[in-house]
C-alpha positions, 0 to 999 in steps of 0.5 A, spaced: 832 541 377 831 534 381 832 534 388 833 528 392 829 527 398 834 523 401 838 526 407 846 527 406 850 521 409 852 526 415 845 528 417 843 521 417 849 520 423 845 525 427 840 521 431 845 515 433 850 520 435 845 524 439 843 517 443 851 515 444 851 523 447 845 522 451 848 516 454 855 519 456 851 525 459 847 520 463 854 516 466 859 522 466 854 528 468 852 534 465 857 539 469 861 541 463 855 543 459 852 546 464 846 541 466 845 540 473 846 532 473 852 529 477 852 522 473 850 516 474 857 514 477 856 520 482 849 518 484 851 511 486 857 514 490 851 518 494 848 512 497 853 507 502 849 501 499 850 502 492 857 505 493 859 499 497 856 494 492 857 497 485 863 502 486 867 499 491 866 492 489 864 491 482 868 498 481 863 501 476 865 507 473 862 512 467 866 508 462 864 501 464 857 504 465 857 507 458 859 500 455 854 496 459 848 501 458 850 501 450 850 493 451 843 493 453 840 497 449 843 494 443 841 487 445 834 488 448 832 493 442 832 492 435 835 499 433 833 502 426 838 504 421 837 511 422 840 510 429 845 505 427 848 509 422 850 514 427 852 508 432 857 506 427 861 512 427 863 510 434 870 508 432 871 515 429 870 518 436 875 513 439 880 516 434 879 523 435 880 522 442 886 518 441 889 524 437 887 529 442 891 524 447 897 526 444 896 532 449 899 528 455 905 527 452 912 530 450 917 528 445 921 526 451 915 522 453 914 518 447 922 517 446 922 514 453 916 510 453 916 509 445 922 505 445 920 500 451 913 499 447 916 498 440 921 493 443 916 489 447 910 490 442 915 487 436 916 481 441 909 480 442 907 481 435 912 476 432 910 471 438 903 471 438 903 471 430 907 465 430 904 461 436 897 462 433 899 460 426 902 454 429 896 452 433 892 453 428 895 448 423 896 443 429 888 444 429 887 443 422 885 450 420 885 453 413 891 457 412 887 463 411 883 462 417 889 461 421 892 468 418 886 472 419 885 470 427 893 471 428 892 478 425 887 479 430 890 476 436 897 479 435 895 486 432 889 490 434 883 485 433 877 486 429 881 492 425 886 487 423 882 481 421 878 486 416 884 489 414 888 482 413 882 478 410 882 480 403 890 480 402 889 472 404 883 471 401 879 469 407 872 466 406 866 470 409 865 465 415 873 465 417 872 473 418 865 472 422 868 466 426 875 470 427 871 477 429 866 473 434 872 470 437 875 476 438 869 480 440 868 474 446 875 475 448 874 482 448 868 482 453 871 478 458 877 482 458 873 488 459 871 486 466 877 481 468 883 485 466 881 491 472 879 485 477 886 482 476 889 488 476 886 491 482 887 484 485 895 484 484 895 491 486 898 493 479 900 500 479 897 504 474 903 504 469 904 497 470 896 496 468 897 500 462 903 496 460 899 489 461 893 492 457 896 495 452 900 489 451 895 483 453 889 486 450 887 484 443 883 490 441 884 498 441 877 500 444 878 495 449 885 497 451 882 504 452 876 501 456 879 497 461 885 503 462 879 508 463 876 503 468 882 502 472 884 509 472 879 514 470 883 520 472 881 527 472 882 533 467 887 536 472 891 529 473 890 525 467 890 517 467 897 514 468 894 507 465 891 510 459 897 515 458 901 508 458 896 503 455 895 508 449 903 508 447 903 501 447 897 500 443 899 505 438 906 501 437 902 495 436 897 498 431 903 501 427 905 494 425 898 492 422 900 494 414 907 490 415 903 484 419 898 484 413 903 484 408 907 478 411 901 474 412 899 475 405 906 472 403 906 467 408 898 464 405 900 465 398 906 461 399 902 456 403 896 456 399 900 456 392 896 462 390 899 467 384 904 472 386 900 477 384 895 476 389 900 480 394 899 488 392 906 490 395 905 497 392 898 499 395 898 495 401 902 499 406 899 506 404 892 503 404 893 500 411 897 505 415 893 508 421 893 515 419 890 517 426 897 515 429 900 522 425 894 526 428 896 523 435 904 525 434 902 532 431 899 533 438 905 531 441 909 535 437 905 541 439 904 540 446 912 539 446 912 546 443 908 549 449 902 551 443 897 549 449 900 552 454 904 549 460 903 542 462 904 542 469 900 544 472 896 543 466 894 550 463 886 551 462 887 549 454 890 542 456 884 541 461 879 543 456 882 538 451 883 533 456 875 534 458 874 533 450 877 527 449 874 524 455 867 525 452 869 523 445 872 516 449 865 516 453 861 517 446 865 512 442 865 506 447 858 507 449 857 506 441 862 500 441 857 497 447 851 498 442 855 494 437 857 488 441 851 483 439 850 477 444 847 473 438 854 475 434 858 472 439 855 466 439 857 465 432 864 464 436 865 456 436 869 450 434 877 451 432 877 458 431 875 459 438 879 454 441 885 457 437 884 464 438 882 463 446 889 459 447 892 465 443 889 471 447 890 467 454 897 466 452 899 473 450 895 476 456 899 471 461 906 472 458 905 480 458 903 479 465 909 475 467 913 481 463 910 486 467 912 483 474 919 481 472 921 488 468 916 494 468 917 498 475 911 501 478 912 508 475 915 510 468 
C-alpha cells in the first residue's frame, strides 16, 4: 500500500495558526494560559510616556496592536506557503468568535435590537446599492464591475464581492480592483472610525450602530468595535454587542443581493436568463455561521450557561474564548493586508467605491445622531 508523504490539510495549517496565536499572546498577555506576560497593551500602560502617547493619544489596545503587528509581518516578510496556509484560516476564527458572541444576548435582546437593525440595515443596503450602481453608470463603469463593487459597499466587503462575481460574470480585473478598493477603505476605517467616535463622544452603543451600519467589511466592524470598547470578561463590550447585531443583519442580505444584482446585470448586459441560478443561489450564499450565533442566543436564553447578570463562570470562560478567537483572527486578517495589493485600487472603482463608502459612513453617522439613543 502506498502512503503519501504530504501532510493533511489540517496539519498544514498548524504553523500559521501558532504564529497568529503567538502574536495574540504578545498583545493580550498570557494570564489566561498561565503565562507570566501581561501583554503589550499592559506593558505600554506601565510607562507614563508610552501610556500618554500610545494608549491615551493613539488609543492602541491589544486588537489594534494585533492587526498592526500582523500587517508589519505580512508586508516586511515574504511568508512561505506553509505559514500562509494557517493564516488563511483567520476568517474561521472570526466566525467561531461570532458564534460564541451569541452568549451575550437573550432572545429579547435580539428581538429588540434586531428589529431596529433590520429596518436600518435594509434601508442602507438598498440605498448603497442604488447609489453605487448609479454612480458607476455615471462614471462609465462596466455593469458587472459596478455590480461587484456595489455588493462590497452595501453588504459585507470582500465576501460579498467574491460571492457576487460569478453571478454577474465579472472579470478578474473587476474583482481585483473592487477588493483593493474595499481593503483600502477598510484600513483607513480601522484607524479613523474610533478616532471620530471619541472625538464626537459617541456612546459605545451609538458607536456600535454606526460601525455596524457604516463600515464595509465584517472583520473591520469587529476590529473597530473592540478598539473603541474592548470590554472585559465580566463586562462585555457594548460596542461589539451592538455592532455585531447590525453587522449580522447586513450579512443575512447577501444571498438576496447576489440574486438581485445577477438579475439586474443579466438584463443590462442582455445575458441569457439561465445565467442566473435561482435554485442554488440562496443555499450556497447563506452565511451558515449566523445559525450558530442564533443557537448560542437560544441556549443562553434558556439558562444553559448559567446566569447572565452577573455572568456565570461558564459565560466568563466563553467571553475569554471569543476574545482569543477575535485576536487570532484579526491578527491573521492584518497579515493578509498587502500594501502592494492596496496599490491596485485605482481609477473608476476607487473613485466610485470611495464615494459610496463615504456616503454610507456620513449618512449612518447622521442617523446615529438623530435617532439612536446613547443606551439601548
